[in-house]
HTML snippet that shows the backbone in 3Dmol.js (N, CA, C, O; Angstrom):
<script src="https://3Dmol.org/build/3Dmol-min.js"></script>
<div id="view" style="width:600px;height:400px;position:relative"></div>
<script>
const pdb = `
ATOM      1  N   MET A   1       0.845  -1.167   0.000  1.00  0.00           N
ATOM      2  CA  MET A   1       0.000   0.000   0.000  1.00  0.00           C
ATOM      3  C   MET A   1       0.895   1.236   0.000  1.00  0.00           C
ATOM      4  O   MET A   1       1.846   1.313   0.778  1.00  0.00           O
ATOM      5  N   THR A   2       0.607   2.169  -0.836  1.00  0.00           N
ATOM      6  CA  THR A   2       1.349   3.415  -0.856  1.00  0.00           C
ATOM      7  C   THR A   2       0.424   4.545  -0.453  1.00  0.00           C
ATOM      8  O   THR A   2      -0.753   4.576  -0.813  1.00  0.00           O
ATOM      9  N   SER A   3       0.989   5.472   0.305  1.00  0.00           N
ATOM     10  CA  SER A   3       0.237   6.639   0.741  1.00  0.00           C
ATOM     11  C   SER A   3       1.024   7.878   0.383  1.00  0.00           C
ATOM     12  O   SER A   3       2.253   7.852   0.320  1.00  0.00           O
ATOM     13  N   THR A   4       0.323   8.942   0.153  1.00  0.00           N
ATOM     14  CA  THR A   4       0.988  10.199  -0.136  1.00  0.00           C
ATOM     15  C   THR A   4       0.679  11.199   0.964  1.00  0.00           C
ATOM     16  O   THR A   4      -0.383  11.158   1.585  1.00  0.00           O
ATOM     17  N   LEU A   5       1.618  12.086   1.188  1.00  0.00           N
ATOM     18  CA  LEU A   5       1.441  13.136   2.178  1.00  0.00           C
ATOM     19  C   LEU A   5       0.546  14.202   1.584  1.00  0.00           C
ATOM     20  O   LEU A   5       0.817  14.714   0.498  1.00  0.00           O
ATOM     21  N   LYS A   6      -0.514  14.535   2.289  1.00  0.00           N
ATOM     22  CA  LYS A   6      -1.429  15.580   1.848  1.00  0.00           C
ATOM     23  C   LYS A   6      -1.496  16.652   2.918  1.00  0.00           C
ATOM     24  O   LYS A   6      -1.334  16.363   4.103  1.00  0.00           O
ATOM     25  N   VAL A   7      -1.732  17.874   2.511  1.00  0.00           N
ATOM     26  CA  VAL A   7      -1.838  18.982   3.451  1.00  0.00           C
ATOM     27  C   VAL A   7      -3.262  19.502   3.388  1.00  0.00           C
ATOM     28  O   VAL A   7      -3.735  19.925   2.333  1.00  0.00           O
ATOM     29  N   ASP A   8      -3.943  19.465   4.532  1.00  0.00           N
ATOM     30  CA  ASP A   8      -5.314  19.934   4.627  1.00  0.00           C
ATOM     31  C   ASP A   8      -5.383  20.971   5.735  1.00  0.00           C
ATOM     32  O   ASP A   8      -5.145  20.646   6.898  1.00  0.00           O
ATOM     33  N   LYS A   9      -5.699  22.196   5.396  1.00  0.00           N
ATOM     34  CA  LYS A   9      -5.753  23.306   6.355  1.00  0.00           C
ATOM     35  C   LYS A   9      -4.431  23.445   7.102  1.00  0.00           C
ATOM     36  O   LYS A   9      -4.418  23.629   8.319  1.00  0.00           O
ATOM     37  N   ALA A  10      -3.330  23.359   6.380  1.00  0.00           N
ATOM     38  CA  ALA A  10      -1.967  23.523   6.898  1.00  0.00           C
ATOM     39  C   ALA A  10      -1.536  22.400   7.840  1.00  0.00           C
ATOM     40  O   ALA A  10      -0.563  22.558   8.578  1.00  0.00           O
ATOM     41  N   ILE A  11      -2.239  21.279   7.826  1.00  0.00           N
ATOM     42  CA  ILE A  11      -1.870  20.136   8.668  1.00  0.00           C
ATOM     43  C   ILE A  11      -1.501  18.972   7.753  1.00  0.00           C
ATOM     44  O   ILE A  11      -2.347  18.453   7.025  1.00  0.00           O
ATOM     45  N   PRO A  12      -0.220  18.561   7.796  1.00  0.00           N
ATOM     46  CA  PRO A  12       0.176  17.418   6.969  1.00  0.00           C
ATOM     47  C   PRO A  12      -0.443  16.126   7.490  1.00  0.00           C
ATOM     48  O   PRO A  12      -0.510  15.905   8.699  1.00  0.00           O
ATOM     49  N   SER A  13      -0.888  15.289   6.585  1.00  0.00           N
ATOM     50  CA  SER A  13      -1.487  14.020   7.010  1.00  0.00           C
ATOM     51  C   SER A  13      -1.236  12.942   5.961  1.00  0.00           C
ATOM     52  O   SER A  13      -1.051  13.220   4.776  1.00  0.00           O
ATOM     53  N   VAL A  14      -1.236  11.713   6.441  1.00  0.00           N
ATOM     54  CA  VAL A  14      -1.096  10.556   5.568  1.00  0.00           C
ATOM     55  C   VAL A  14      -2.335   9.698   5.770  1.00  0.00           C
ATOM     56  O   VAL A  14      -2.664   9.327   6.896  1.00  0.00           O
ATOM     57  N   ARG A  15      -3.000   9.393   4.713  1.00  0.00           N
ATOM     58  CA  ARG A  15      -4.212   8.569   4.796  1.00  0.00           C
ATOM     59  C   ARG A  15      -3.857   7.131   4.467  1.00  0.00           C
ATOM     60  O   ARG A  15      -3.329   6.835   3.395  1.00  0.00           O
ATOM     61  N   THR A  16      -4.161   6.226   5.422  1.00  0.00           N
ATOM     62  CA  THR A  16      -3.861   4.811   5.211  1.00  0.00           C
ATOM     63  C   THR A  16      -5.127   3.990   5.031  1.00  0.00           C
ATOM     64  O   THR A  16      -5.068   2.855   4.558  1.00  0.00           O
ATOM     65  N   GLY A  17      -6.264   4.548   5.401  1.00  0.00           N
ATOM     66  CA  GLY A  17      -7.509   3.813   5.301  1.00  0.00           C
ATOM     67  C   GLY A  17      -7.807   2.969   6.526  1.00  0.00           C
ATOM     68  O   GLY A  17      -8.837   2.298   6.581  1.00  0.00           O
ATOM     69  N   LYS A  18      -6.901   2.996   7.528  1.00  0.00           N
ATOM     70  CA  LYS A  18      -7.092   2.228   8.762  1.00  0.00           C
ATOM     71  C   LYS A  18      -7.132   3.187   9.942  1.00  0.00           C
ATOM     72  O   LYS A  18      -6.389   4.168   9.964  1.00  0.00           O
ATOM     73  N   PRO A  19      -7.989   2.921  10.922  1.00  0.00           N
ATOM     74  CA  PRO A  19      -8.053   3.805  12.095  1.00  0.00           C
ATOM     75  C   PRO A  19      -6.840   3.591  13.007  1.00  0.00           C
ATOM     76  O   PRO A  19      -6.245   2.514  13.027  1.00  0.00           O
ATOM     77  N   LEU A  20      -6.490   4.631  13.754  1.00  0.00           N
ATOM     78  CA  LEU A  20      -5.424   4.521  14.739  1.00  0.00           C
ATOM     79  C   LEU A  20      -5.968   3.818  15.973  1.00  0.00           C
ATOM     80  O   LEU A  20      -7.155   3.930  16.281  1.00  0.00           O
ATOM     81  N   THR A  21      -5.108   3.096  16.679  1.00  0.00           N
ATOM     82  CA  THR A  21      -5.537   2.456  17.926  1.00  0.00           C
ATOM     83  C   THR A  21      -5.597   3.512  19.028  1.00  0.00           C
ATOM     84  O   THR A  21      -4.958   4.559  18.926  1.00  0.00           O
ATOM     85  N   ALA A  22      -6.356   3.238  20.067  1.00  0.00           N
ATOM     86  CA  ALA A  22      -6.453   4.155  21.203  1.00  0.00           C
ATOM     87  C   ALA A  22      -5.086   4.327  21.857  1.00  0.00           C
ATOM     88  O   ALA A  22      -4.746   5.421  22.309  1.00  0.00           O
ATOM     89  N   GLU A  23      -4.310   3.260  21.908  1.00  0.00           N
ATOM     90  CA  GLU A  23      -2.972   3.327  22.512  1.00  0.00           C
ATOM     91  C   GLU A  23      -2.071   4.285  21.730  1.00  0.00           C
ATOM     92  O   GLU A  23      -1.323   5.056  22.332  1.00  0.00           O
ATOM     93  N   THR A  24      -2.133   4.245  20.417  1.00  0.00           N
ATOM     94  CA  THR A  24      -1.326   5.134  19.581  1.00  0.00           C
ATOM     95  C   THR A  24      -1.710   6.591  19.812  1.00  0.00           C
ATOM     96  O   THR A  24      -0.844   7.459  19.920  1.00  0.00           O
ATOM     97  N   VAL A  25      -2.995   6.850  19.887  1.00  0.00           N
ATOM     98  CA  VAL A  25      -3.478   8.212  20.118  1.00  0.00           C
ATOM     99  C   VAL A  25      -3.059   8.692  21.503  1.00  0.00           C
ATOM    100  O   VAL A  25      -2.599   9.824  21.648  1.00  0.00           O
ATOM    101  N   ASP A  26      -3.212   7.845  22.528  1.00  0.00           N
ATOM    102  CA  ASP A  26      -2.823   8.213  23.889  1.00  0.00           C
ATOM    103  C   ASP A  26      -1.333   8.529  23.980  1.00  0.00           C
ATOM    104  O   ASP A  26      -0.934   9.490  24.637  1.00  0.00           O
ATOM    105  N   ARG A  27      -0.507   7.708  23.311  1.00  0.00           N
ATOM    106  CA  ARG A  27       0.939   7.962  23.339  1.00  0.00           C
ATOM    107  C   ARG A  27       1.283   9.274  22.652  1.00  0.00           C
ATOM    108  O   ARG A  27       2.148  10.012  23.123  1.00  0.00           O
ATOM    109  N   ALA A  28       0.621   9.569  21.548  1.00  0.00           N
ATOM    110  CA  ALA A  28       0.888  10.815  20.828  1.00  0.00           C
ATOM    111  C   ALA A  28       0.488  12.030  21.664  1.00  0.00           C
ATOM    112  O   ALA A  28       1.205  13.030  21.691  1.00  0.00           O
ATOM    113  N   ILE A  29      -0.642  11.947  22.337  1.00  0.00           N
ATOM    114  CA  ILE A  29      -1.089  13.046  23.194  1.00  0.00           C
ATOM    115  C   ILE A  29      -0.122  13.240  24.354  1.00  0.00           C
ATOM    116  O   ILE A  29       0.254  14.369  24.667  1.00  0.00           O
ATOM    117  N   ALA A  30       0.285  12.139  24.998  1.00  0.00           N
ATOM    118  CA  ALA A  30       1.216  12.227  26.130  1.00  0.00           C
ATOM    119  C   ALA A  30       2.551  12.821  25.685  1.00  0.00           C
ATOM    120  O   ALA A  30       3.129  13.648  26.390  1.00  0.00           O
ATOM    121  N   ARG A  31       3.038  12.405  24.528  1.00  0.00           N
ATOM    122  CA  ARG A  31       4.313  12.927  24.027  1.00  0.00           C
ATOM    123  C   ARG A  31       4.207  14.426  23.766  1.00  0.00           C
ATOM    124  O   ARG A  31       5.108  15.185  24.124  1.00  0.00           O
ATOM    125  N   GLY A  32       3.115  14.851  23.147  1.00  0.00           N
ATOM    126  CA  GLY A  32       2.918  16.271  22.882  1.00  0.00           C
ATOM    127  C   GLY A  32       2.861  17.088  24.160  1.00  0.00           C
ATOM    128  O   GLY A  32       3.402  18.192  24.219  1.00  0.00           O
ATOM    129  N   ARG A  33       2.207  16.550  25.186  1.00  0.00           N
ATOM    130  CA  ARG A  33       2.125  17.253  26.470  1.00  0.00           C
ATOM    131  C   ARG A  33       3.491  17.340  27.139  1.00  0.00           C
ATOM    132  O   ARG A  33       3.839  18.375  27.706  1.00  0.00           O
ATOM    133  N   ARG A  34       4.280  16.241  27.076  1.00  0.00           N
ATOM    134  CA  ARG A  34       5.629  16.262  27.651  1.00  0.00           C
ATOM    135  C   ARG A  34       6.495  17.305  26.949  1.00  0.00           C
ATOM    136  O   ARG A  34       7.218  18.060  27.600  1.00  0.00           O
ATOM    137  N   GLU A  35       6.419  17.341  25.627  1.00  0.00           N
ATOM    138  CA  GLU A  35       7.210  18.309  24.869  1.00  0.00           C
ATOM    139  C   GLU A  35       6.786  19.738  25.198  1.00  0.00           C
ATOM    140  O   GLU A  35       7.634  20.619  25.349  1.00  0.00           O
ATOM    141  N   ARG A  36       5.493  19.968  25.308  1.00  0.00           N
ATOM    142  CA  ARG A  36       4.995  21.304  25.644  1.00  0.00           C
ATOM    143  C   ARG A  36       5.469  21.712  27.034  1.00  0.00           C
ATOM    144  O   ARG A  36       5.932  22.836  27.230  1.00  0.00           O
ATOM    145  N   ASP A  37       5.354  20.795  28.001  1.00  0.00           N
ATOM    146  CA  ASP A  37       5.799  21.096  29.363  1.00  0.00           C
ATOM    147  C   ASP A  37       7.296  21.372  29.407  1.00  0.00           C
ATOM    148  O   ASP A  37       7.740  22.296  30.088  1.00  0.00           O
ATOM    149  N   ARG A  38       8.072  20.572  28.683  1.00  0.00           N
ATOM    150  CA  ARG A  38       9.519  20.778  28.641  1.00  0.00           C
ATOM    151  C   ARG A  38       9.841  22.147  28.059  1.00  0.00           C
ATOM    152  O   ARG A  38      10.689  22.864  28.591  1.00  0.00           O
ATOM    153  N   ASP A  39       9.180  22.511  26.985  1.00  0.00           N
ATOM    154  CA  ASP A  39       9.419  23.808  26.360  1.00  0.00           C
ATOM    155  C   ASP A  39       8.997  24.954  27.274  1.00  0.00           C
ATOM    156  O   ASP A  39       9.686  25.971  27.352  1.00  0.00           O
ATOM    157  N   ASN A  40       7.873  24.796  27.963  1.00  0.00           N
ATOM    158  CA  ASN A  40       7.403  25.844  28.876  1.00  0.00           C
ATOM    159  C   ASN A  40       8.343  26.038  30.056  1.00  0.00           C
ATOM    160  O   ASN A  40       8.467  27.147  30.574  1.00  0.00           O
ATOM    161  N   LEU A  41       9.006  24.969  30.485  1.00  0.00           N
ATOM    162  CA  LEU A  41       9.927  25.058  31.614  1.00  0.00           C
ATOM    163  C   LEU A  41      11.360  25.304  31.168  1.00  0.00           C
ATOM    164  O   LEU A  41      12.273  25.272  31.994  1.00  0.00           O
ATOM    165  N   GLY A  42      11.572  25.544  29.909  1.00  0.00           N
ATOM    166  CA  GLY A  42      12.902  25.838  29.415  1.00  0.00           C
ATOM    167  C   GLY A  42      13.834  24.642  29.455  1.00  0.00           C
ATOM    168  O   GLY A  42      15.044  24.812  29.605  1.00  0.00           O
ATOM    169  N   GLY A  43      13.307  23.452  29.327  1.00  0.00           N
ATOM    170  CA  GLY A  43      14.148  22.260  29.313  1.00  0.00           C
ATOM    171  C   GLY A  43      14.539  21.775  30.688  1.00  0.00           C
ATOM    172  O   GLY A  43      15.404  20.907  30.802  1.00  0.00           O
ATOM    173  N   HIS A  44      13.927  22.310  31.749  1.00  0.00           N
ATOM    174  CA  HIS A  44      14.296  21.936  33.114  1.00  0.00           C
ATOM    175  C   HIS A  44      13.409  20.850  33.713  1.00  0.00           C
ATOM    176  O   HIS A  44      13.477  20.590  34.914  1.00  0.00           O
ATOM    177  N   LEU A  45      12.599  20.230  32.910  1.00  0.00           N
ATOM    178  CA  LEU A  45      11.711  19.182  33.401  1.00  0.00           C
ATOM    179  C   LEU A  45      12.477  17.873  33.503  1.00  0.00           C
ATOM    180  O   LEU A  45      13.106  17.443  32.537  1.00  0.00           O
ATOM    181  N   ARG A  46      12.427  17.245  34.657  1.00  0.00           N
ATOM    182  CA  ARG A  46      13.114  15.976  34.847  1.00  0.00           C
ATOM    183  C   ARG A  46      12.387  14.883  34.076  1.00  0.00           C
ATOM    184  O   ARG A  46      11.166  14.925  33.922  1.00  0.00           O
ATOM    185  N   THR A  47      13.140  13.916  33.598  1.00  0.00           N
ATOM    186  CA  THR A  47      12.532  12.802  32.895  1.00  0.00           C
ATOM    187  C   THR A  47      11.893  11.864  33.903  1.00  0.00           C
ATOM    188  O   THR A  47      12.321  11.834  35.057  1.00  0.00           O
ATOM    189  N   PRO A  48      10.888  11.100  33.511  1.00  0.00           N
ATOM    190  CA  PRO A  48      10.220  10.196  34.446  1.00  0.00           C
ATOM    191  C   PRO A  48      11.157   9.204  35.117  1.00  0.00           C
ATOM    192  O   PRO A  48      10.867   8.765  36.230  1.00  0.00           O
ATOM    193  N   SER A  49      12.262   8.834  34.492  1.00  0.00           N
ATOM    194  CA  SER A  49      13.174   7.871  35.105  1.00  0.00           C
ATOM    195  C   SER A  49      13.938   8.477  36.276  1.00  0.00           C
ATOM    196  O   SER A  49      14.528   7.740  37.065  1.00  0.00           O
ATOM    197  N   ASN A  50      13.940   9.805  36.407  1.00  0.00           N
ATOM    198  CA  ASN A  50      14.647  10.454  37.503  1.00  0.00           C
ATOM    199  C   ASN A  50      13.770  10.711  38.715  1.00  0.00           C
ATOM    200  O   ASN A  50      14.258  11.186  39.741  1.00  0.00           O
ATOM    201  N   VAL A  51      12.487  10.405  38.615  1.00  0.00           N
ATOM    202  CA  VAL A  51      11.561  10.705  39.698  1.00  0.00           C
ATOM    203  C   VAL A  51      10.829   9.435  40.088  1.00  0.00           C
ATOM    204  O   VAL A  51      10.349   8.696  39.228  1.00  0.00           O
ATOM    205  N   THR A  52      10.742   9.180  41.402  1.00  0.00           N
ATOM    206  CA  THR A  52      10.025   7.996  41.854  1.00  0.00           C
ATOM    207  C   THR A  52       8.537   8.293  41.932  1.00  0.00           C
ATOM    208  O   THR A  52       8.139   9.455  42.010  1.00  0.00           O
ATOM    209  N   LYS A  53       7.724   7.264  41.913  1.00  0.00           N
ATOM    210  CA  LYS A  53       6.275   7.433  41.967  1.00  0.00           C
ATOM    211  C   LYS A  53       5.829   7.599  43.411  1.00  0.00           C
ATOM    212  O   LYS A  53       6.634   7.505  44.338  1.00  0.00           O
ATOM    213  N   ARG A  54       4.545   7.846  43.587  1.00  0.00           N
ATOM    214  CA  ARG A  54       3.992   8.033  44.931  1.00  0.00           C
ATOM    215  C   ARG A  54       4.137   6.763  45.763  1.00  0.00           C
ATOM    216  O   ARG A  54       4.098   5.643  45.253  1.00  0.00           O
ATOM    217  N   SER A  55       4.302   6.983  47.055  1.00  0.00           N
ATOM    218  CA  SER A  55       4.392   5.849  47.965  1.00  0.00           C
ATOM    219  C   SER A  55       2.997   5.285  48.192  1.00  0.00           C
ATOM    220  O   SER A  55       2.010   5.886  47.767  1.00  0.00           O
ATOM    221  N   LYS A  56       2.905   4.145  48.852  1.00  0.00           N
ATOM    222  CA  LYS A  56       1.609   3.516  49.086  1.00  0.00           C
ATOM    223  C   LYS A  56       0.719   4.353  49.985  1.00  0.00           C
ATOM    224  O   LYS A  56      -0.505   4.241  49.914  1.00  0.00           O
ATOM    225  N   GLY A  57       1.311   5.193  50.833  1.00  0.00           N
ATOM    226  CA  GLY A  57       0.536   6.037  51.733  1.00  0.00           C
ATOM    227  C   GLY A  57      -0.133   7.208  51.041  1.00  0.00           C
ATOM    228  O   GLY A  57      -0.931   7.914  51.659  1.00  0.00           O
ATOM    229  N   GLY A  58       0.174   7.428  49.776  1.00  0.00           N
ATOM    230  CA  GLY A  58      -0.466   8.487  49.021  1.00  0.00           C
ATOM    231  C   GLY A  58       0.305   9.794  49.025  1.00  0.00           C
ATOM    232  O   GLY A  58      -0.040  10.710  48.279  1.00  0.00           O
ATOM    233  N   LYS A  59       1.344   9.904  49.851  1.00  0.00           N
ATOM    234  CA  LYS A  59       2.131  11.128  49.869  1.00  0.00           C
ATOM    235  C   LYS A  59       3.198  11.055  48.790  1.00  0.00           C
ATOM    236  O   LYS A  59       3.697   9.984  48.445  1.00  0.00           O
ATOM    237  N   ALA A  60       3.524  12.207  48.277  1.00  0.00           N
ATOM    238  CA  ALA A  60       4.551  12.244  47.240  1.00  0.00           C
ATOM    239  C   ALA A  60       5.886  11.872  47.835  1.00  0.00           C
ATOM    240  O   ALA A  60       6.271  12.383  48.886  1.00  0.00           O
ATOM    241  N   ASN A  61       6.584  10.995  47.174  1.00  0.00           N
ATOM    242  CA  ASN A  61       7.904  10.572  47.603  1.00  0.00           C
ATOM    243  C   ASN A  61       8.843  10.820  46.440  1.00  0.00           C
ATOM    244  O   ASN A  61       9.251   9.889  45.746  1.00  0.00           O
ATOM    245  N   VAL A  62       9.185  12.092  46.233  1.00  0.00           N
ATOM    246  CA  VAL A  62       9.955  12.484  45.064  1.00  0.00           C
ATOM    247  C   VAL A  62      11.424  12.600  45.450  1.00  0.00           C
ATOM    248  O   VAL A  62      11.789  13.359  46.348  1.00  0.00           O
ATOM    249  N   THR A  63      12.245  11.844  44.766  1.00  0.00           N
ATOM    250  CA  THR A  63      13.688  11.944  44.973  1.00  0.00           C
ATOM    251  C   THR A  63      14.344  11.977  43.615  1.00  0.00           C
ATOM    252  O   THR A  63      14.031  11.172  42.738  1.00  0.00           O
ATOM    253  N   ALA A  64      15.247  12.903  43.451  1.00  0.00           N
ATOM    254  CA  ALA A  64      15.976  12.985  42.182  1.00  0.00           C
ATOM    255  C   ALA A  64      17.250  12.179  42.318  1.00  0.00           C
ATOM    256  O   ALA A  64      17.980  12.312  43.300  1.00  0.00           O
ATOM    257  N   ARG A  65      17.510  11.352  41.338  1.00  0.00           N
ATOM    258  CA  ARG A  65      18.720  10.555  41.331  1.00  0.00           C
ATOM    259  C   ARG A  65      19.778  11.279  40.515  1.00  0.00           C
ATOM    260  O   ARG A  65      19.521  11.710  39.391  1.00  0.00           O
ATOM    261  N   THR A  66      20.946  11.407  41.076  1.00  0.00           N
ATOM    262  CA  THR A  66      22.029  12.050  40.340  1.00  0.00           C
ATOM    263  C   THR A  66      22.892  10.982  39.691  1.00  0.00           C
ATOM    264  O   THR A  66      23.106   9.919  40.274  1.00  0.00           O
ATOM    265  N   PRO A  67      23.379  11.246  38.515  1.00  0.00           N
ATOM    266  CA  PRO A  67      24.176  10.235  37.803  1.00  0.00           C
ATOM    267  C   PRO A  67      25.504   9.963  38.471  1.00  0.00           C
ATOM    268  O   PRO A  67      26.280   9.139  37.988  1.00  0.00           O
TER     269      PRO A  67
END
`;
const viewer = $3Dmol.createViewer("view");
viewer.addModel(pdb, "pdb");
viewer.setStyle({}, {cartoon: {color: "spectrum"}});
viewer.zoomTo();
viewer.render();
</script>
Protein backbone atom coordinates (compact mmCIF):
# COMPACT_ATOMS: atom_id res chain seq x y z
CA MET A 1 0.00 0.00 0.00
CA THR A 2 1.35 3.42 -0.86
CA SER A 3 0.24 6.64 0.74
CA THR A 4 0.99 10.20 -0.14
CA LEU A 5 1.44 13.14 2.18
CA LYS A 6 -1.43 15.58 1.85
CA VAL A 7 -1.84 18.98 3.45
CA ASP A 8 -5.31 19.93 4.63
CA LYS A 9 -5.75 23.31 6.36
CA ALA A 10 -1.97 23.52 6.90
CA ILE A 11 -1.87 20.14 8.67
CA PRO A 12 0.18 17.42 6.97
CA SER A 13 -1.49 14.02 7.01
CA VAL A 14 -1.10 10.56 5.57
CA ARG A 15 -4.21 8.57 4.80
CA THR A 16 -3.86 4.81 5.21
CA GLY A 17 -7.51 3.81 5.30
CA LYS A 18 -7.09 2.23 8.76
CA PRO A 19 -8.05 3.81 12.09
CA LEU A 20 -5.42 4.52 14.74
CA THR A 21 -5.54 2.46 17.93
CA ALA A 22 -6.45 4.15 21.20
CA GLU A 23 -2.97 3.33 22.51
CA THR A 24 -1.33 5.13 19.58
CA VAL A 25 -3.48 8.21 20.12
CA ASP A 26 -2.82 8.21 23.89
CA ARG A 27 0.94 7.96 23.34
CA ALA A 28 0.89 10.82 20.83
CA ILE A 29 -1.09 13.05 23.19
CA ALA A 30 1.22 12.23 26.13
CA ARG A 31 4.31 12.93 24.03
CA GLY A 32 2.92 16.27 22.88
CA ARG A 33 2.12 17.25 26.47
CA ARG A 34 5.63 16.26 27.65
CA GLU A 35 7.21 18.31 24.87
CA ARG A 36 5.00 21.30 25.64
CA ASP A 37 5.80 21.10 29.36
CA ARG A 38 9.52 20.78 28.64
CA ASP A 39 9.42 23.81 26.36
CA ASN A 40 7.40 25.84 28.88
CA LEU A 41 9.93 25.06 31.61
CA GLY A 42 12.90 25.84 29.41
CA GLY A 43 14.15 22.26 29.31
CA HIS A 44 14.30 21.94 33.11
CA LEU A 45 11.71 19.18 33.40
CA ARG A 46 13.11 15.98 34.85
CA THR A 47 12.53 12.80 32.90
CA PRO A 48 10.22 10.20 34.45
CA SER A 49 13.17 7.87 35.11
CA ASN A 50 14.65 10.45 37.50
CA VAL A 51 11.56 10.71 39.70
CA THR A 52 10.02 8.00 41.85
CA LYS A 53 6.27 7.43 41.97
CA ARG A 54 3.99 8.03 44.93
CA SER A 55 4.39 5.85 47.97
CA LYS A 56 1.61 3.52 49.09
CA GLY A 57 0.54 6.04 51.73
CA GLY A 58 -0.47 8.49 49.02
CA LYS A 59 2.13 11.13 49.87
CA ALA A 60 4.55 12.24 47.24
CA ASN A 61 7.90 10.57 47.60
CA VAL A 62 9.95 12.48 45.06
CA THR A 63 13.69 11.94 44.97
CA ALA A 64 15.98 12.98 42.18
CA ARG A 65 18.72 10.55 41.33
CA THR A 66 22.03 12.05 40.34
CA PRO A 67 24.18 10.23 37.80
